[in-house]
N, C-alpha and C positions, 0 to 999 in steps of 0.2 A: 590500391584498396583502401576505402573508412572501415572504423570498426563500425558495431553495429550497435548502442548507447538503450541499455536498457533499463527499468524502472516495475519496481513493485510499489505494493500502497499496501502498507500495517496502519487498520482505522484496530480501536483497542476501544469499548464502552462496551456494558452489558443492555446503555441505554438505548442502542445500537440492533441488540442480539434483539429485545420484547417490541419494538417499532413506539415507542418511551420519543425516540429524539432519532428525525432527519438528519442521513447523512449528502451537507454541502460540499464535502470539501475533494471525495473521489471526479465528481466533475468539472469543480474548478483545479485543478493540481491534476486535470485527461488537456482538458484543453491546455493549460501554458508547458504539460512534456512534449503533448504533441508541435505543439509551434516555434518550442524550438530544439526539435529533434529526436524526439525521443521518444520511442517504443514505449508507450505501458504493457507490458505481460500480464500483468495477477495483481487483483484488489481482495485478501485477505480479513475480517473481522473477526475477530476473538473476544469478550469478554475479558471483566473487570480479577483473573488470573496467572497469577506470576510466572508461571510454568510455562501454560501455553500460551503469553506472549514471549519469551523466550528463544518456545519453542520454534518461533516462526516468522518472530527474527532470525534467526538463525539457518531459516532455509529460505527463506528470499532475501537474504547478504550472501551469500549466496552464487543463488538463480540469479544475478543486478546488478548492473552497472551503479544502478541504485537504489535505495529503502527507502522511504515514506511513509512516517506514518503519521497518523490522527487523534 
């Protein structure tokens, strides 16, 4: 029985949260993960606050095989 490989994506940026910038990375990463058999389980968006970024990274890396940040 093979191990299920999982991933999370952390999108960082106040500009994403404000709506000034539309994220294009989530769809690209999700498509690529699916194509190679990685199950994308969570996407999280945080602003440009160091404490929030560190907390999100630690939470996601503990849960998933891979963590992608943009």
